[in-house]
N, C-alpha and C positions, 0 to 999 in steps of 0.2 A: 504494500500500500504506500502510495506517495504521501509523505507527511504534509507537504505544502498544499497539494490540491485535493487530498482525501479521496483520490481515485485509484483504481488498481494500477500497478506499475509492472511492466514486463522487463525482465533483465535476463542475462545469460543463465542465472541460477535456476529460474523457473520457466525457461522457454520450452523445455520438453516435458511438461507436466501432463501430457495426454490430452490436450485440447485439440479437437479436430476442426479444421477450417476447410470447407469444400472449395475445390478449384475446378471450375466447370469450363469445358471447351466452348469456344465462342459459337461453333456451328450448332450446338445443342442436340444434334441427332445421335442416336445410338444404334448399334447393330444388334442382332440377336445374341451375339456373343458378349454383349455388355460394353463394348468399346465404341468410341466414336471413330469416324473415318480418320480424323486427325490423330487420335491416339494410336490407331493401328499402323499408321505410317511412321510415327515417331519412334526412334530407337534409343534416344537418350533421355535422361531424367530431366524434369523441369527444374529451372533455377529459382532462386529466391524472388526473382522479379515477378512471378505469378501472383504474389501477394499484393503487389502494387502499393497503394497507400492505405489499404484496408487494415494491415497489421504492421506496426513499426518493428522491423526486424532488429533485435538488440545486439547484433554482431556485425563485424566486417566480413564481407565475402568478396574475394578470397581473403583468407587470414594473412596477417603479416608473417614472413618467414621466421621460424624459431631456431634455425641452425645457428649454433654457437652460443645459444643462451642457456643458462642454468635451468634444469628442470625444476618445477614447483608443484606442490600439491595443495588442494583447497585448504587443508588443515593448517598449512604454513601461513595462510593469509589472516588467520584469526589472531 
């Protein structure tokens, strides 16, 4: 919860808490197999841009390189 605005706040710690957000193909049609013509042609995963401005993504994609940095664990941050 954001203390200043009193509204829910999303951050990297709670980003993957099991909330489902539907991403719908623009053509809206489905085949008997359950996929849209667009999905059946696509062979790569969708990127974070599918969320548009609907959900503020709380991380940088792609992430900055970590090579040469000291490893850390969440418990080290407390």
